[in-house]
C-alpha positions in Angstrom: -55.2 20.3 49.7 -53.6 18.4 51.6 -54.8 14.6 50.5 -53.5 11.1 51.4 -54.8 8.0 49.1 -57.6 7.4 51.1 -58.9 10.7 49.9 -58.1 10.1 46.3 -59.7 6.4 46.6 -62.4 7.9 47.5 -62.5 11.0 45.0 -62.3 7.7 42.4 -65.1 6.5 43.8 -67.3 9.6 43.1 -65.6 9.6 39.7 -67.2 6.0 39.1 -70.5 7.1 40.3 -70.3 10.1 37.9 -69.5 7.6 34.8 -72.2 5.6 35.4 -74.6 8.6 35.6 -73.6 10.0 32.7 -73.5 6.5 30.5 -77.0 7.2 30.7 -79.2 9.3 28.8 -81.5 11.7 31.1 -79.3 10.9 34.5 -76.6 13.7 35.3 -73.1 12.8 36.4 -72.7 17.2 37.6 -75.2 15.9 39.7 -73.5 13.7 41.5 -70.6 15.9 41.7 -72.9 18.7 43.3 -74.0 16.2 45.8 -71.3 14.6 46.5 -69.5 18.0 47.7 -66.8 18.0 44.8 -68.7 20.4 42.0 -66.9 23.4 43.0 -63.8 22.2 43.5 -63.9 20.2 40.2 -65.4 23.7 38.4 -62.4 25.8 40.1 -59.6 23.4 39.2 -60.7 23.0 35.4 -60.4 26.9 35.7 -57.4 27.4 37.0 -55.7 24.5 34.5 -54.1 26.5 31.5 -50.5 26.7 29.6 -48.6 28.0 32.6 -48.7 24.5 33.8 -45.7 23.7 30.8 -43.6 26.5 32.2 -44.1 25.0 36.1 -43.2 21.7 35.2 -40.0 23.2 34.0 -39.6 25.8 36.6 -41.6 23.7 39.9 -41.2 20.5 39.0 -44.0 17.6 38.9 -44.6 17.4 42.3 -45.4 21.3 43.4 -47.1 21.8 40.2 -49.4 18.7 41.1 -50.1 20.4 43.7 -50.4 23.9 42.5 -52.6 23.0 39.9 -54.6 20.4 41.9 -53.6 17.5 39.8 -54.3 14.9 41.9 -57.8 15.4 42.4 -58.4 15.4 38.3 -56.2 12.4 38.0 -58.5 10.5 40.5 -61.8 12.1 39.6 -61.6 11.0 36.0 -60.2 7.7 36.1 -63.0 6.7 38.2 -65.2 8.7 35.5 -62.7 6.5 32.4 -63.1 3.1 34.7 -66.5 3.4 34.4 -67.8 4.6 31.5 -65.5 1.8 29.8 -65.9 -1.0 31.7 -69.9 -0.4 32.7 -71.2 0.9 29.4 -72.0 -2.3 28.1 -73.5 -3.8 31.0 -75.8 -0.3 31.3 -76.3 -1.3 27.5 -77.6 -4.3 28.6 -79.9 -4.0 31.7 -81.5 -0.5 29.1 -82.4 -3.3 26.5 -83.4 -6.3 29.0 -84.8 -4.5 32.2 -85.6 -1.1 30.9 -88.3 -0.3 33.0 -86.8 -1.4 36.2 -83.3 1.0 35.3 -85.0 3.9 34.7 -86.8 3.7 37.8 -84.1 3.4 39.7 -82.9 6.6 38.0 -86.3 8.4 38.2 -86.0 8.6 41.8 -82.3 9.2 42.0 -83.2 12.4 39.6 -86.6 12.8 41.6 -84.5 13.1 45.2 -81.8 15.6 43.2 -84.4 18.2 42.3 -85.6 18.5 46.0 -81.7 18.6 47.3 -80.8 21.1 44.1 -84.2 23.1 45.1 -82.9 23.1 48.8 -79.7 25.1 47.7 -81.7 28.2 47.3 -82.9 29.4 51.0 -85.7 32.0 49.2 -87.2 31.5 46.5 -88.7 34.7 44.5 -91.4 35.5 41.4 -87.9 35.8 39.2 -86.2 32.5 40.2 -89.6 30.5 39.9 -89.7 32.3 36.0 -86.4 31.2 35.4 -86.9 27.5 36.8 -90.0 27.7 34.9 -88.5 28.2 31.5 -86.0 25.7 32.2 -88.2 23.1 32.8 -90.4 23.9 29.7 -86.7 23.9 27.5 -86.1 20.2 29.0 -89.7 18.7 28.5 -89.3 20.2 24.8 -85.8 18.1 24.3 -87.1 15.1 25.7 -89.4 14.7 22.7 -87.4 16.2 20.0 -86.4 13.8 17.6 -83.1 12.8 17.4 -81.4 13.4 14.4 -79.4 11.1 11.7 -75.4 11.5 11.9 -72.5 10.7 9.9 -70.0 8.4 11.7 -67.0 10.9 11.0 -64.4 12.1 13.2 -65.2 15.6 13.6 -68.4 15.0 14.4 -67.4 12.9 17.1 -65.5 15.8 18.1 -68.4 18.4 17.9 -70.4 15.7 20.1 -67.6 15.5 22.8 -67.2 19.6 22.8 -71.2 20.4 23.3 -72.2 16.5 25.8 -69.6 17.5 28.0 -70.7 20.8 28.8 -74.3 19.0 29.7 -72.4 16.3 31.6 -70.8 18.7 33.9 -74.3 20.9 35.0 -75.8 19.0 37.3 -79.8 18.6 36.0 -78.6 18.3 32.5 -77.8 14.8 31.2 -74.7 14.8 28.9 -75.8 11.0 27.3 -79.4 12.7 26.4 -77.9 15.8 24.2 -76.1 12.6 22.7 -79.2 10.9 21.8 -80.3 14.7 20.7 -77.4 14.9 18.6 -77.8 11.6 17.3 -74.4 10.5 18.6 -75.6 8.5 21.1 -75.2 5.3 19.8 -72.0 5.7 17.7 -70.0 6.6 20.5 -71.6 4.3 22.9 -70.6 1.3 20.4 -67.3 2.8 20.0 -66.8 2.6 23.6 -68.0 -1.2 23.9 -66.9 -2.2 20.6 -62.8 -0.6 21.7 -63.1 -2.9 25.2 -64.5 -5.9 23.3 -61.3 -5.7 20.7 -59.0 -4.9 23.8 -60.2 -8.3 25.5 -59.6 -10.2 22.2 -56.8 -8.6 21.0 -58.3 -7.7 17.6 -55.8 -4.8 17.4 -57.0 -3.6 13.8 -60.8 -3.1 15.5 -58.7 -1.6 18.4 -56.8 1.4 16.5 -60.3 2.2 14.8 -62.3 2.4 17.7 -59.7 4.4 19.8 -59.3 6.8 17.2 -62.9 7.6 17.7 -62.6 7.6 21.7 -59.9 9.6 21.4 -61.3 12.3 19.1 -64.2 12.3 21.5 -62.4 13.0 24.6 -60.5 15.4 23.3 -63.3 17.4 21.8 -64.9 17.1 25.9 -61.6 18.7 27.0 -61.7 21.2 24.7 -65.8 22.2 26.0 -65.0 21.8 29.3 -62.0 24.3 29.5 -63.9 26.8 27.2 -67.8 26.7 29.1 -65.5 26.0 32.7 -65.4 29.9 33.1 -68.8 30.7 32.1 -69.9 28.2 34.6 -67.3 29.8 37.2 -68.8 32.9 36.9 -72.6 32.4 37.0 -71.9 30.5 40.1 -69.9 33.1 41.8 -72.6 36.0 40.7 -75.6 34.8 39.8 -76.0 31.6 42.5 -79.8 31.5 42.8 -80.5 31.9 39.2 -78.2 29.2 38.1 -79.6 26.4 40.9 -83.1 28.0 39.8 -82.5 27.0 35.9 -80.4 23.7 37.3 -83.9 22.9 39.1 -86.0 23.4 36.3 -83.8 21.0 33.8 -84.0 18.6 36.1 -88.0 18.8 36.0 -88.0 18.7 32.8 -85.6 15.8 32.0 -88.3 13.7 34.0 -90.6 13.0 30.9 -87.2 11.6 30.0 -86.5 8.9 32.2 -90.2 7.9 33.4 -90.2 3.9 33.2 -93.3 3.0 31.3 -93.3 4.3 27.1 -95.4 3.8 24.7 -93.8 3.1 21.0 -94.4 6.0 18.4 -91.8 5.4 16.2 -89.0 3.4 15.3 -85.4 3.7 13.4 -82.5 1.4 11.7 -79.3 1.9 13.6 -76.1 1.3 12.3 -76.2 -1.9 12.8 -79.2 -2.6 10.7 -81.0 -3.0 14.0 -84.8 -1.6 14.8 -84.6 0.8 17.9 -87.2 3.1 19.3 -87.3 7.0 17.5 -90.0 8.5 19.5 -91.1 7.1 22.5 -94.5 9.0 24.6 -94.8 8.3 28.8 -98.2 6.5 29.6 -99.4 5.0 32.6 -98.0 2.2 34.1 -101.7 0.5 34.2 -101.9 1.4 30.4 -98.7 -0.1 29.8 -98.6 -3.0 27.3 -96.8 -5.8 28.7 -95.9 -6.4 32.4 -95.5 -2.9 34.2 -93.4 -4.7 36.9 -95.0 -2.0 38.8 -94.0 -3.2 42.5 -90.5 -3.2 41.9 -90.4 -0.5 40.0 -91.4 1.8 43.2 -88.7 -0.2 45.3 -86.2 0.5 42.9 -87.4 4.1 43.1 -87.0 4.5 46.4 -83.9 3.0 46.3 -82.4 5.8 44.3 -84.1 8.5 46.0 -82.8 7.3 49.0 -79.3 6.9 47.8 -79.5 10.6 47.0 -80.7 11.4 50.5 -77.8 9.4 52.2 -75.4 10.9 50.0 -76.5 14.4 51.3 -76.2 13.2 55.0 -72.8 12.3 54.2 -71.7 15.5 52.7 -73.7 17.6 55.0 -71.9 15.1 58.4 -68.0 15.9 56.0 
């Protein structure tokens, strides 16, 4: 596919949007890819990657290999994702710590519109599709109320976390960062990312080396998991598209509990920094919330998130 610099910049921006979504537990970067019209190309390009790329580089050269394997697309997209994750992870963490209701309201609106968008891709619903949707919704809801596990801060777990979470990150409706929360590794991965950026800016080479090793191991795990799962995902969309879309719609419906803005704290835990952080929370009515519910502003931000998806849909249809 022939592309110019403008096209690659747009792909990079879509990658940045995916990166922002993947940092937040409960929101899927795969949803952004699906709505922005690059999902099928992403899956097909990843599936096409194999050891033959080495032979191609030797026999055909860099330029033709880039064309044959669509590497320009991948580099632009993943550069955008990496840029967002590295530079915006700390900002997202700060916003979640200080303005949780407003941040979750925005993403609640975004996911709600995504449910409608993905569900509309099925032209004719039937009993079987409704069953798969409800089963997926139940499973996703169960995951939102599951107790996160405690994990070791070891390299092998960074690898495993990356390999498992990337499957969710690429699937519309399933949040990779939420899977990291359930695995218990969300905190250590996010800390490694933010500490690496801080060490890079401050020139602390020892700290940068330590956290680079963790981040690199996590990325390798992501690449392995992505490659292994891409063939399954491509087959599902090729042969069982409607069932796959119904399952993804159900996952998004069930995940709404996770990103509901108003929560009641049930229990806490002590993280690796010695800080007390939430462990279990229960969704409650904004009128039962102990504190400032910020209801009006929350509704406005939810509408902004909802409208953003509708805008992306219109742009995709226009394209």
